Biopython code that builds the backbone (N, CA, C, O; Angstrom):
import numpy as np
from Bio.PDB.StructureBuilder import StructureBuilder

atoms = [
    (1, "MET", "N", (-57.871, 44.432, 56.799)),
    (1, "MET", "CA", (-56.754, 45.376, 55.761)),
    (1, "MET", "C", (-57.353, 46.526, 54.653)),
    (1, "MET", "O", (-58.428, 46.664, 54.068)),
    (2, "ASN", "N", (-56.098, 47.253, 54.687)),
    (2, "ASN", "CA", (-57.205, 48.572, 53.930)),
    (2, "ASN", "C", (-56.820, 48.474, 52.882)),
    (2, "ASN", "O", (-55.643, 48.405, 52.528)),
    (3, "ASN", "N", (-58.216, 48.445, 51.937)),
    (3, "ASN", "CA", (-57.831, 48.072, 50.407)),
    (3, "ASN", "C", (-57.494, 49.441, 49.962)),
    (3, "ASN", "O", (-57.347, 49.408, 48.740)),
    (4, "ASN", "N", (-57.318, 50.573, 50.409)),
    (4, "ASN", "CA", (-56.918, 51.869, 49.155)),
    (4, "ASN", "C", (-55.191, 51.848, 49.771)),
    (4, "ASN", "O", (-54.598, 52.927, 49.785)),
    (5, "LYS", "N", (-54.578, 50.781, 50.180)),
    (5, "LYS", "CA", (-53.344, 50.612, 50.124)),
    (5, "LYS", "C", (-52.547, 50.284, 49.353)),
    (5, "LYS", "O", (-52.901, 49.280, 48.734)),
    (6, "PRO", "N", (-51.453, 50.722, 49.040)),
    (6, "PRO", "CA", (-50.843, 50.200, 47.479)),
    (6, "PRO", "C", (-50.389, 48.364, 48.153)),
    (6, "PRO", "O", (-50.191, 47.862, 49.259)),
    (7, "PHE", "N", (-50.401, 47.954, 46.902)),
    (7, "PHE", "CA", (-50.844, 46.339, 47.270)),
    (7, "PHE", "C", (-49.814, 45.637, 46.195)),
    (7, "PHE", "O", (-49.474, 46.347, 45.248)),
    (8, "VAL", "N", (-49.401, 44.585, 46.249)),
    (8, "VAL", "CA", (-48.345, 43.827, 45.384)),
    (8, "VAL", "C", (-48.941, 42.269, 45.415)),
    (8, "VAL", "O", (-48.898, 41.652, 46.479)),
    (9, "ALA", "N", (-49.393, 41.767, 44.443)),
    (9, "ALA", "CA", (-49.451, 40.442, 44.206)),
    (9, "ALA", "C", (-48.369, 39.786, 43.713)),
    (9, "ALA", "O", (-47.793, 40.336, 42.774)),
    (10, "ILE", "N", (-47.792, 38.366, 44.253)),
    (10, "ILE", "CA", (-46.750, 38.044, 43.705)),
    (10, "ILE", "C", (-47.578, 35.916, 43.304)),
    (10, "ILE", "O", (-48.199, 35.038, 43.902)),
    (11, "ASN", "N", (-46.895, 36.208, 41.796)),
    (11, "ASN", "CA", (-47.579, 34.650, 41.582)),
    (11, "ASN", "C", (-46.188, 33.593, 41.686)),
    (11, "ASN", "O", (-45.219, 33.769, 40.947)),
    (12, "TYR", "N", (-46.241, 32.483, 42.704)),
    (12, "TYR", "CA", (-44.771, 31.719, 42.467)),
    (12, "TYR", "C", (-45.151, 30.600, 41.580)),
    (12, "TYR", "O", (-46.259, 30.098, 41.769)),
    (13, "ILE", "N", (-44.429, 30.156, 40.681)),
    (13, "ILE", "CA", (-44.711, 29.441, 39.756)),
    (13, "ILE", "C", (-43.484, 28.759, 39.593)),
    (13, "ILE", "O", (-42.356, 29.219, 39.411)),
    (14, "GLU", "N", (-43.960, 27.344, 39.703)),
    (14, "GLU", "CA", (-42.857, 26.265, 39.067)),
    (14, "GLU", "C", (-43.224, 25.370, 37.917)),
    (14, "GLU", "O", (-44.249, 24.750, 37.634)),
    (15, "CYS", "N", (-41.666, 25.552, 37.163)),
    (15, "CYS", "CA", (-42.394, 25.112, 36.052)),
    (15, "CYS", "C", (-41.547, 23.663, 35.582)),
    (15, "CYS", "O", (-40.358, 23.533, 35.872)),
    (16, "ASN", "N", (-42.139, 22.837, 34.993)),
    (16, "ASN", "CA", (-41.392, 21.644, 34.705)),
    (16, "ASN", "C", (-40.486, 21.567, 34.191)),
    (16, "ASN", "O", (-40.744, 22.539, 33.482)),
    (17, "GLU", "N", (-39.268, 21.184, 33.752)),
    (17, "GLU", "CA", (-37.774, 21.230, 33.502)),
    (17, "GLU", "C", (-38.303, 21.762, 31.558)),
    (17, "GLU", "O", (-37.841, 22.739, 30.969)),
    (18, "ASP", "N", (-39.138, 20.960, 31.096)),
    (18, "ASP", "CA", (-39.386, 20.878, 29.623)),
    (18, "ASP", "C", (-40.186, 21.837, 29.533)),
    (18, "ASP", "O", (-40.311, 22.110, 28.340)),
    (19, "TYR", "N", (-40.927, 22.634, 30.303)),
    (19, "TYR", "CA", (-41.498, 23.964, 30.207)),
    (19, "TYR", "C", (-41.244, 25.213, 30.188)),
    (19, "TYR", "O", (-41.774, 26.122, 29.550)),
    (20, "LYS", "N", (-40.003, 25.207, 31.272)),
    (20, "LYS", "CA", (-39.352, 26.482, 30.854)),
    (20, "LYS", "C", (-39.013, 27.454, 30.082)),
    (20, "LYS", "O", (-39.078, 28.659, 30.326)),
    (21, "GLN", "N", (-38.590, 26.845, 28.989)),
    (21, "GLN", "CA", (-38.403, 27.295, 27.855)),
    (21, "GLN", "C", (-39.490, 28.429, 27.602)),
    (21, "GLN", "O", (-39.351, 29.638, 27.784)),
    (22, "ARG", "N", (-40.812, 27.618, 27.051)),
    (22, "ARG", "CA", (-42.144, 27.835, 26.438)),
    (22, "ARG", "C", (-42.799, 28.815, 27.648)),
    (22, "ARG", "O", (-43.657, 29.644, 27.346)),
    (23, "PHE", "N", (-42.344, 28.663, 29.003)),
    (23, "PHE", "CA", (-43.129, 29.895, 29.975)),
    (23, "PHE", "C", (-42.670, 31.406, 29.875)),
    (23, "PHE", "O", (-43.328, 32.444, 29.947)),
    (24, "GLU", "N", (-41.333, 31.181, 29.686)),
    (24, "GLU", "CA", (-40.559, 32.347, 29.394)),
    (24, "GLU", "C", (-41.200, 33.237, 28.227)),
    (24, "GLU", "O", (-41.589, 34.404, 28.283)),
    (25, "GLU", "N", (-41.193, 32.202, 26.986)),
    (25, "GLU", "CA", (-41.531, 32.862, 25.632)),
    (25, "GLU", "C", (-42.648, 33.503, 25.540)),
    (25, "GLU", "O", (-42.806, 34.440, 24.758)),
    (26, "LEU", "N", (-43.845, 32.919, 26.596)),
    (26, "LEU", "CA", (-45.391, 33.457, 27.147)),
    (26, "LEU", "C", (-45.254, 35.032, 27.903)),
    (26, "LEU", "O", (-45.822, 36.117, 28.028)),
    (27, "PHE", "N", (-44.277, 34.397, 28.214)),
    (27, "PHE", "CA", (-44.366, 36.268, 29.322)),
    (27, "PHE", "C", (-43.236, 37.293, 28.454)),
    (27, "PHE", "O", (-43.132, 38.477, 28.776)),
    (28, "SER", "N", (-42.425, 36.710, 27.343)),
    (28, "SER", "CA", (-42.007, 37.781, 26.627)),
    (28, "SER", "C", (-42.812, 38.256, 25.270)),
    (28, "SER", "O", (-42.519, 39.284, 24.660)),
    (29, "SER", "N", (-43.855, 37.369, 24.893)),
    (29, "SER", "CA", (-44.612, 37.904, 24.040)),
    (29, "SER", "C", (-45.980, 37.906, 24.405)),
    (29, "SER", "O", (-46.970, 37.534, 23.775)),
    (30, "ARG", "N", (-45.805, 38.603, 26.020)),
    (30, "ARG", "CA", (-47.615, 38.736, 26.983)),
    (30, "ARG", "C", (-48.053, 39.543, 25.737)),
    (30, "ARG", "O", (-47.455, 39.995, 24.760)),
    (31, "ALA", "N", (-49.668, 39.540, 26.275)),
    (31, "ALA", "CA", (-50.701, 40.260, 25.539)),
    (31, "ALA", "C", (-50.568, 41.650, 26.101)),
    (31, "ALA", "O", (-51.312, 42.508, 25.626)),
    (32, "HIS", "N", (-49.974, 41.886, 26.765)),
    (32, "HIS", "CA", (-49.857, 43.189, 27.860)),
    (32, "HIS", "C", (-51.582, 43.453, 28.133)),
    (32, "HIS", "O", (-51.955, 44.622, 28.042)),
    (33, "ALA", "N", (-52.402, 42.617, 28.392)),
    (33, "ALA", "CA", (-54.002, 42.887, 28.714)),
    (33, "ALA", "C", (-54.259, 43.326, 30.454)),
    (33, "ALA", "O", (-55.347, 43.669, 30.917)),
    (34, "ILE", "N", (-53.223, 43.231, 31.078)),
    (34, "ILE", "CA", (-53.096, 43.800, 32.323)),
    (34, "ILE", "C", (-52.608, 45.062, 32.749)),
    (34, "ILE", "O", (-52.521, 45.444, 33.916)),
    (35, "ASP", "N", (-52.172, 45.927, 31.322)),
    (35, "ASP", "CA", (-51.483, 47.032, 31.041)),
    (35, "ASP", "C", (-52.355, 47.996, 31.200)),
    (35, "ASP", "O", (-52.045, 49.098, 31.653)),
    (36, "ARG", "N", (-53.950, 47.552, 30.714)),
    (36, "ARG", "CA", (-54.972, 48.504, 30.205)),
    (36, "ARG", "C", (-55.554, 48.197, 31.818)),
    (36, "ARG", "O", (-56.551, 48.903, 31.970)),
    (37, "MET", "N", (-55.316, 47.515, 32.871)),
    (37, "MET", "CA", (-56.286, 47.587, 33.673)),
    (37, "MET", "C", (-56.064, 48.869, 34.882)),
    (37, "MET", "O", (-54.907, 48.988, 35.285)),
    (38, "PRO", "N", (-56.961, 49.683, 35.383)),
    (38, "PRO", "CA", (-57.002, 50.779, 36.199)),
    (38, "PRO", "C", (-56.882, 50.215, 37.343)),
    (38, "PRO", "O", (-57.469, 49.271, 37.871)),
    (39, "GLY", "N", (-55.728, 51.170, 37.796)),
    (39, "GLY", "CA", (-55.410, 50.561, 39.459)),
    (39, "GLY", "C", (-53.563, 50.156, 39.006)),
    (39, "GLY", "O", (-52.693, 50.750, 39.644)),
    (40, "PHE", "N", (-53.160, 49.179, 37.942)),
    (40, "PHE", "CA", (-52.193, 48.666, 37.541)),
    (40, "PHE", "C", (-50.921, 49.453, 37.303)),
    (40, "PHE", "O", (-50.833, 50.412, 36.537)),
    (41, "GLN", "N", (-49.847, 48.897, 38.116)),
    (41, "GLN", "CA", (-48.553, 49.991, 37.779)),
    (41, "GLN", "C", (-47.419, 49.186, 37.149)),
    (41, "GLN", "O", (-46.686, 49.833, 36.401)),
    (42, "GLN", "N", (-47.209, 48.202, 37.277)),
    (42, "GLN", "CA", (-45.868, 47.530, 36.683)),
    (42, "GLN", "C", (-46.021, 46.100, 37.072)),
    (42, "GLN", "O", (-46.979, 45.724, 37.749)),
    (43, "MET", "N", (-44.888, 45.134, 36.561)),
    (43, "MET", "CA", (-45.001, 43.840, 36.421)),
    (43, "MET", "C", (-43.039, 43.342, 36.638)),
    (43, "MET", "O", (-42.039, 43.713, 36.023)),
    (44, "HIS", "N", (-43.173, 42.677, 37.436)),
    (44, "HIS", "CA", (-41.732, 42.259, 37.169)),
    (44, "HIS", "C", (-41.674, 40.361, 37.230)),
    (44, "HIS", "O", (-42.008, 39.529, 38.074)),
    (45, "VAL", "N", (-41.077, 40.299, 35.879)),
    (45, "VAL", "CA", (-40.901, 38.409, 35.986)),
    (45, "VAL", "C", (-40.018, 37.954, 36.330)),
    (45, "VAL", "O", (-39.206, 38.146, 35.425)),
    (46, "LEU", "N", (-39.163, 36.975, 37.743)),
    (46, "LEU", "CA", (-38.298, 37.037, 37.746)),
    (46, "LEU", "C", (-37.916, 35.601, 37.954)),
    (46, "LEU", "O", (-38.577, 34.855, 38.677)),
    (47, "LYS", "N", (-36.954, 35.268, 37.380)),
    (47, "LYS", "CA", (-36.205, 34.230, 37.070)),
    (47, "LYS", "C", (-35.259, 33.351, 37.826)),
    (47, "LYS", "O", (-34.112, 33.660, 37.503)),
    (48, "PRO", "N", (-35.273, 32.566, 38.535)),
    (48, "PRO", "CA", (-34.656, 32.134, 39.373)),
    (48, "PRO", "C", (-33.300, 31.740, 38.843)),
    (48, "PRO", "O", (-33.062, 31.133, 37.799)),
    (49, "SER", "N", (-32.127, 32.366, 40.096)),
    (49, "SER", "CA", (-30.706, 32.212, 39.514)),
    (49, "SER", "C", (-30.075, 31.463, 39.345)),
    (49, "SER", "O", (-29.005, 31.503, 38.737)),
    (50, "ASP", "N", (-30.824, 30.180, 40.079)),
    (50, "ASP", "CA", (-29.158, 28.577, 40.046)),
    (50, "ASP", "C", (-30.565, 27.598, 39.014)),
    (50, "ASP", "O", (-30.319, 26.434, 38.700)),
    (51, "ASP", "N", (-31.799, 28.179, 38.642)),
    (51, "ASP", "CA", (-32.099, 27.836, 37.782)),
    (51, "ASP", "C", (-33.142, 26.379, 37.912)),
    (51, "ASP", "O", (-33.452, 25.546, 37.061)),
    (52, "SER", "N", (-33.523, 26.518, 39.449)),
    (52, "SER", "CA", (-33.865, 25.120, 40.181)),
    (52, "SER", "C", (-35.093, 25.438, 41.160)),
    (52, "SER", "O", (-35.640, 24.528, 41.784)),
    (53, "GLY", "N", (-35.550, 26.941, 41.277)),
    (53, "GLY", "CA", (-36.654, 27.524, 41.920)),
    (53, "GLY", "C", (-37.696, 27.890, 41.207)),
    (53, "GLY", "O", (-37.737, 27.648, 40.000)),
    (54, "LYS", "N", (-38.896, 28.659, 41.986)),
    (54, "LYS", "CA", (-39.880, 29.273, 41.100)),
    (54, "LYS", "C", (-39.337, 30.472, 40.500)),
    (54, "LYS", "O", (-38.389, 31.147, 40.902)),
    (55, "TYR", "N", (-40.264, 30.690, 39.209)),
    (55, "TYR", "CA", (-40.492, 32.374, 38.790)),
    (55, "TYR", "C", (-41.363, 32.924, 39.867)),
    (55, "TYR", "O", (-42.212, 32.316, 40.519)),
    (56, "LEU", "N", (-41.000, 34.218, 39.950)),
    (56, "LEU", "CA", (-42.178, 34.777, 40.507)),
    (56, "LEU", "C", (-42.426, 36.073, 39.564)),
    (56, "LEU", "O", (-41.788, 36.862, 38.867)),
    (57, "VAL", "N", (-43.696, 35.809, 39.961)),
    (57, "VAL", "CA", (-44.575, 37.288, 38.644)),
    (57, "VAL", "C", (-45.103, 37.969, 39.569)),
    (57, "VAL", "O", (-46.132, 37.711, 40.194)),
    (58, "VAL", "N", (-44.155, 39.172, 39.709)),
    (58, "VAL", "CA", (-44.601, 40.199, 40.751)),
    (58, "VAL", "C", (-45.739, 41.777, 40.364)),
    (58, "VAL", "O", (-45.208, 42.731, 39.793)),
    (59, "SER", "N", (-46.715, 41.821, 40.614)),
    (59, "SER", "CA", (-47.614, 42.810, 39.914)),
    (59, "SER", "C", (-47.635, 43.893, 41.326)),
    (59, "SER", "O", (-47.529, 43.496, 42.486)),
    (60, "TYR", "N", (-47.813, 45.456, 40.866)),
    (60, "TYR", "CA", (-48.026, 46.026, 41.507)),
    (60, "TYR", "C", (-49.050, 46.914, 41.512)),
    (60, "TYR", "O", (-49.427, 47.162, 40.366)),
    (61, "TRP", "N", (-49.823, 47.662, 42.617)),
    (61, "TRP", "CA", (-51.170, 47.668, 42.053)),
    (61, "TRP", "C", (-51.385, 48.709, 42.939)),
    (61, "TRP", "O", (-50.512, 48.923, 43.780)),
    (62, "ASP", "N", (-52.486, 49.471, 42.909)),
    (62, "ASP", "CA", (-53.083, 51.070, 43.433)),
    (62, "ASP", "C", (-53.468, 50.551, 45.095)),
    (62, "ASP", "O", (-53.269, 50.975, 46.233)),
    (63, "ASN", "N", (-54.158, 49.333, 44.419)),
    (63, "ASN", "CA", (-55.157, 49.076, 45.822)),
    (63, "ASN", "C", (-55.332, 47.515, 45.614)),
    (63, "ASN", "O", (-54.947, 47.152, 44.503)),
    (64, "GLU", "N", (-55.768, 46.627, 46.335)),
    (64, "GLU", "CA", (-56.099, 45.691, 46.367)),
    (64, "GLU", "C", (-57.561, 45.485, 45.784)),
    (64, "GLU", "O", (-57.819, 44.609, 44.959)),
    (65, "ASP", "N", (-58.235, 46.132, 46.152)),
    (65, "ASP", "CA", (-59.710, 45.896, 45.017)),
    (65, "ASP", "C", (-59.354, 46.074, 43.674)),
    (65, "ASP", "O", (-59.939, 45.265, 42.953)),
    (66, "GLN", "N", (-58.488, 46.961, 42.976)),
    (66, "GLN", "CA", (-57.809, 46.929, 41.725)),
    (66, "GLN", "C", (-57.684, 45.622, 41.175)),
    (66, "GLN", "O", (-58.173, 45.203, 40.127)),
    (67, "PHE", "N", (-56.732, 44.824, 42.282)),
    (67, "PHE", "CA", (-56.064, 43.730, 41.826)),
    (67, "PHE", "C", (-57.116, 42.429, 41.741)),
    (67, "PHE", "O", (-57.111, 41.689, 40.758)),
    (68, "LYS", "N", (-57.891, 42.258, 42.719)),
    (68, "LYS", "CA", (-59.229, 41.702, 42.672)),
    (68, "LYS", "C", (-59.856, 41.672, 41.552)),
    (68, "LYS", "O", (-60.003, 40.610, 40.946)),
    (69, "THR", "N", (-60.511, 43.294, 40.919)),
    (69, "THR", "CA", (-61.143, 43.215, 39.611)),
    (69, "THR", "C", (-60.308, 42.158, 38.027)),
    (69, "THR", "O", (-60.738, 41.409, 37.148)),
    (70, "TRP", "N", (-58.583, 42.877, 38.557)),
    (70, "TRP", "CA", (-57.973, 42.206, 37.526)),
    (70, "TRP", "C", (-58.651, 40.653, 37.232)),
    (70, "TRP", "O", (-59.106, 40.299, 36.144)),
    (71, "THR", "N", (-58.600, 39.745, 38.589)),
    (71, "THR", "CA", (-58.791, 38.025, 38.282)),
    (71, "THR", "C", (-60.153, 37.685, 38.101)),
    (71, "THR", "O", (-60.532, 36.565, 37.759)),
    (72, "SER", "N", (-61.108, 38.945, 38.399)),
    (72, "SER", "CA", (-62.160, 37.935, 37.397)),
    (72, "SER", "C", (-62.289, 38.813, 36.054)),
    (72, "SER", "O", (-63.384, 38.497, 35.588)),
    (73, "SER", "N", (-61.864, 39.487, 35.460)),
    (73, "SER", "CA", (-62.133, 40.345, 33.729)),
    (73, "SER", "C", (-61.616, 39.862, 32.847)),
    (73, "SER", "O", (-60.723, 39.037, 33.039)),
    (74, "LYS", "N", (-61.874, 40.098, 32.031)),
    (74, "LYS", "CA", (-61.551, 39.092, 30.647)),
    (74, "LYS", "C", (-60.041, 39.476, 30.077)),
    (74, "LYS", "O", (-59.307, 38.746, 29.411)),
    (75, "GLU", "N", (-59.775, 40.889, 30.549)),
    (75, "GLU", "CA", (-58.123, 40.894, 30.539)),
    (75, "GLU", "C", (-57.366, 39.773, 31.149)),
    (75, "GLU", "O", (-56.258, 39.503, 30.685)),
    (76, "PHE", "N", (-57.714, 39.284, 31.865)),
    (76, "PHE", "CA", (-57.296, 38.175, 32.780)),
    (76, "PHE", "C", (-57.124, 37.278, 31.974)),
    (76, "PHE", "O", (-56.017, 37.100, 31.466)),
    (77, "ILE", "N", (-58.296, 36.437, 31.653)),
    (77, "ILE", "CA", (-58.195, 35.336, 30.728)),
    (77, "ILE", "C", (-57.730, 35.740, 28.801)),
    (77, "ILE", "O", (-57.459, 34.955, 27.893)),
    (78, "GLU", "N", (-57.791, 36.890, 28.803)),
    (78, "GLU", "CA", (-56.665, 37.396, 27.341)),
    (78, "GLU", "C", (-55.407, 36.971, 27.660)),
    (78, "GLU", "O", (-54.798, 36.151, 26.974)),
    (79, "GLY", "N", (-54.875, 37.587, 28.883)),
    (79, "GLY", "CA", (-53.472, 37.857, 29.313)),
    (79, "GLY", "C", (-52.859, 36.256, 29.832)),
    (79, "GLY", "O", (-51.728, 35.878, 30.140)),
    (80, "HIS", "N", (-54.132, 35.587, 29.762)),
    (80, "HIS", "CA", (-53.557, 33.874, 30.576)),
    (80, "HIS", "C", (-54.105, 32.941, 29.427)),
    (80, "HIS", "O", (-54.542, 31.858, 29.816)),
    (81, "LYS", "N", (-54.143, 33.161, 28.240)),
    (81, "LYS", "CA", (-55.478, 32.399, 27.475)),
    (81, "LYS", "C", (-54.415, 30.955, 27.212)),
    (81, "LYS", "O", (-54.636, 29.752, 27.354)),
    (82, "ARG", "N", (-53.257, 31.688, 26.792)),
    (82, "ARG", "CA", (-52.008, 30.212, 26.171)),
    (82, "ARG", "C", (-52.099, 29.430, 26.912)),
    (82, "ARG", "O", (-52.660, 28.341, 26.790)),
    (83, "GLY", "N", (-51.365, 30.015, 28.125)),
    (83, "GLY", "CA", (-50.972, 29.224, 29.380)),
    (83, "GLY", "C", (-52.340, 28.356, 29.948)),
    (83, "GLY", "O", (-52.128, 27.383, 30.671)),
    (84, "PHE", "N", (-53.655, 28.710, 29.623)),
    (84, "PHE", "CA", (-54.583, 27.796, 30.130)),
    (84, "PHE", "C", (-54.727, 27.033, 29.099)),
    (84, "PHE", "O", (-55.180, 25.923, 29.378)),
    (85, "ALA", "N", (-54.499, 27.229, 27.973)),
    (85, "ALA", "CA", (-54.644, 25.969, 26.864)),
    (85, "ALA", "C", (-53.354, 25.597, 26.929)),
    (85, "ALA", "O", (-53.199, 24.985, 25.872)),
    (86, "ASP", "N", (-52.290, 25.583, 27.531)),
    (86, "ASP", "CA", (-51.150, 24.239, 27.710)),
    (86, "ASP", "C", (-51.533, 23.703, 29.202)),
    (86, "ASP", "O", (-50.698, 22.882, 29.583)),
    (87, "LEU", "N", (-52.277, 23.876, 29.882)),
    (87, "LEU", "CA", (-52.658, 23.236, 30.982)),
    (87, "LEU", "C", (-53.940, 21.823, 30.484)),
    (87, "LEU", "O", (-53.909, 20.596, 30.577)),
    (88, "ALA", "N", (-54.854, 22.721, 30.008)),
    (88, "ALA", "CA", (-56.163, 22.122, 29.281)),
    (88, "ALA", "C", (-55.440, 20.527, 28.415)),
    (88, "ALA", "O", (-55.823, 19.361, 28.507)),
    (89, "LYS", "N", (-54.545, 20.997, 27.790)),
    (89, "LYS", "CA", (-53.961, 20.297, 26.758)),
    (89, "LYS", "C", (-53.514, 18.779, 27.424)),
    (89, "LYS", "O", (-53.748, 17.599, 27.161)),
    (90, "ALA", "N", (-52.598, 19.663, 28.619)),
    (90, "ALA", "CA", (-51.881, 18.408, 29.755)),
    (90, "ALA", "C", (-52.860, 17.603, 29.983)),
    (90, "ALA", "O", (-52.780, 16.382, 30.119)),
    (91, "LYS", "N", (-53.800, 18.261, 30.028)),
    (91, "LYS", "CA", (-55.257, 17.596, 30.662)),
    (91, "LYS", "C", (-56.020, 16.338, 30.217)),
    (91, "LYS", "O", (-56.445, 15.266, 30.646)),
    (92, "THR", "N", (-55.954, 17.002, 29.236)),
    (92, "THR", "CA", (-56.680, 16.285, 28.102)),
    (92, "THR", "C", (-55.762, 14.829, 27.790)),
    (92, "THR", "O", (-56.108, 13.683, 28.078)),
    (93, "GLU", "N", (-54.474, 15.272, 27.103)),
    (93, "GLU", "CA", (-53.912, 14.109, 27.062)),
    (93, "GLU", "C", (-52.925, 12.912, 28.665)),
    (93, "GLU", "O", (-52.122, 11.992, 28.509)),
    (94, "GLY", "N", (-53.364, 13.378, 29.717)),
    (94, "GLY", "CA", (-53.797, 12.487, 30.521)),
    (94, "GLY", "C", (-52.359, 12.938, 31.772)),
    (94, "GLY", "O", (-52.127, 12.398, 32.853)),
    (95, "LYS", "N", (-51.690, 13.975, 31.171)),
    (95, "LYS", "CA", (-50.333, 14.180, 31.988)),
    (95, "LYS", "C", (-50.063, 15.477, 32.700)),
    (95, "LYS", "O", (-50.623, 16.565, 32.572)),
    (96, "GLU", "N", (-49.073, 15.105, 33.480)),
    (96, "GLU", "CA", (-49.399, 16.397, 35.194)),
    (96, "GLU", "C", (-48.757, 17.938, 34.458)),
    (96, "GLU", "O", (-47.839, 18.313, 33.729)),
    (97, "PRO", "N", (-50.032, 18.526, 35.275)),
    (97, "PRO", "CA", (-49.904, 20.368, 34.244)),
    (97, "PRO", "C", (-48.058, 20.673, 34.350)),
    (97, "PRO", "O", (-47.233, 20.338, 35.201)),
    (98, "PRO", "N", (-47.962, 21.295, 33.321)),
    (98, "PRO", "CA", (-46.261, 21.709, 32.845)),
    (98, "PRO", "C", (-46.118, 22.842, 33.973)),
    (98, "PRO", "O", (-45.044, 23.436, 34.071)),
    (99, "MET", "N", (-47.072, 23.113, 34.733)),
    (99, "MET", "CA", (-46.468, 24.597, 35.510)),
    (99, "MET", "C", (-47.794, 24.645, 36.937)),
    (99, "MET", "O", (-49.000, 24.484, 36.747)),
    (100, "LYS", "N", (-47.203, 24.880, 38.154)),
    (100, "LYS", "CA", (-47.913, 24.830, 39.013)),
    (100, "LYS", "C", (-47.948, 26.372, 39.638)),
    (100, "LYS", "O", (-46.868, 26.961, 39.690)),
    (101, "SER", "N", (-49.082, 27.016, 40.090)),
    (101, "SER", "CA", (-48.598, 28.424, 40.580)),
    (101, "SER", "C", (-49.338, 28.722, 41.793)),
    (101, "SER", "O", (-50.520, 28.380, 41.843)),
    (102, "SER", "N", (-48.724, 29.397, 42.916)),
    (102, "SER", "CA", (-49.655, 29.861, 44.136)),
    (102, "SER", "C", (-49.637, 31.008, 44.443)),
    (102, "SER", "O", (-48.587, 31.518, 44.053)),
    (103, "PHE", "N", (-50.491, 31.933, 45.128)),
    (103, "PHE", "CA", (-50.337, 33.516, 44.741)),
    (103, "PHE", "C", (-49.691, 33.770, 46.226)),
    (103, "PHE", "O", (-49.421, 32.809, 46.946)),
    (104, "LYS", "N", (-49.508, 34.835, 46.553)),
    (104, "LYS", "CA", (-49.491, 35.175, 47.657)),
    (104, "LYS", "C", (-49.788, 37.160, 47.851)),
    (104, "LYS", "O", (-49.478, 37.734, 46.807)),
    (105, "THR", "N", (-50.059, 37.671, 48.440)),
    (105, "THR", "CA", (-50.369, 38.843, 48.261)),
    (105, "THR", "C", (-50.112, 40.120, 49.303)),
    (105, "THR", "O", (-50.330, 39.869, 50.488)),
    (106, "TYR", "N", (-49.814, 41.025, 49.077)),
    (106, "TYR", "CA", (-48.796, 41.896, 50.296)),
    (106, "TYR", "C", (-49.390, 43.299, 50.252)),
    (106, "TYR", "O", (-49.731, 43.768, 49.166)),
    (107, "SER", "N", (-49.548, 44.073, 51.523)),
    (107, "SER", "CA", (-49.809, 45.099, 51.469)),
    (107, "SER", "C", (-48.334, 46.098, 51.383)),
    (107, "SER", "O", (-47.481, 45.806, 52.221)),
    (108, "ILE", "N", (-48.028, 47.167, 50.487)),
    (108, "ILE", "CA", (-46.851, 48.058, 50.552)),
    (108, "ILE", "C", (-46.619, 48.906, 52.133)),
    (108, "ILE", "O", (-47.318, 49.893, 52.357)),
    (109, "ILE", "N", (-45.661, 48.463, 53.105)),
    (109, "ILE", "CA", (-45.559, 49.445, 53.997)),
    (109, "ILE", "C", (-44.951, 50.378, 53.914)),
    (109, "ILE", "O", (-45.401, 51.326, 54.559)),
    (110, "THR", "N", (-43.694, 50.620, 53.143)),
    (110, "THR", "CA", (-42.862, 51.477, 52.355)),
    (110, "THR", "C", (-42.134, 50.960, 51.183)),
    (110, "THR", "O", (-42.014, 49.873, 50.616)),
    (111, "ARG", "N", (-41.710, 52.119, 51.047)),
    (111, "ARG", "CA", (-41.041, 52.155, 49.461)),
    (111, "ARG", "C", (-39.680, 52.661, 49.568)),
    (111, "ARG", "O", (-38.985, 52.782, 48.559)),
]
sb = StructureBuilder()
sb.init_structure("model")
sb.init_model(0)
sb.init_chain("A")
sb.init_seg("    ")
for serial, (resi, resn, name, xyz) in enumerate(atoms, 1):
    if name == "N":
        sb.init_residue(resn, " ", resi, " ")
    sb.init_atom(name, np.array(xyz, "f"), 0.0, 1.0, " ", f" {name:<3s}", serial, name[0])
structure = sb.get_structure()
């Protein structure tokens, strides 16, 4: 993969029914830490229209290397700390995680 090409990362997030409102609140009041990262262009958080699917968090980057830098940065931890705390709390209480996520990444061919 050419690391100098425009790049998109999509996080597919599945929330427990009782966590969906909290998830939306987290993004509505996000820290904007990602906005400070070199190469970050924009982000969209998409809610499934039928309320039964996965949320999509789509971030656009100048290139893959800049995205990778984000995932290991202090800004990444800052941007996710409340969600990470929710996951840790569920684990401490012996509960299932309130959400699950998986990343897929893409090179942009055309705009």
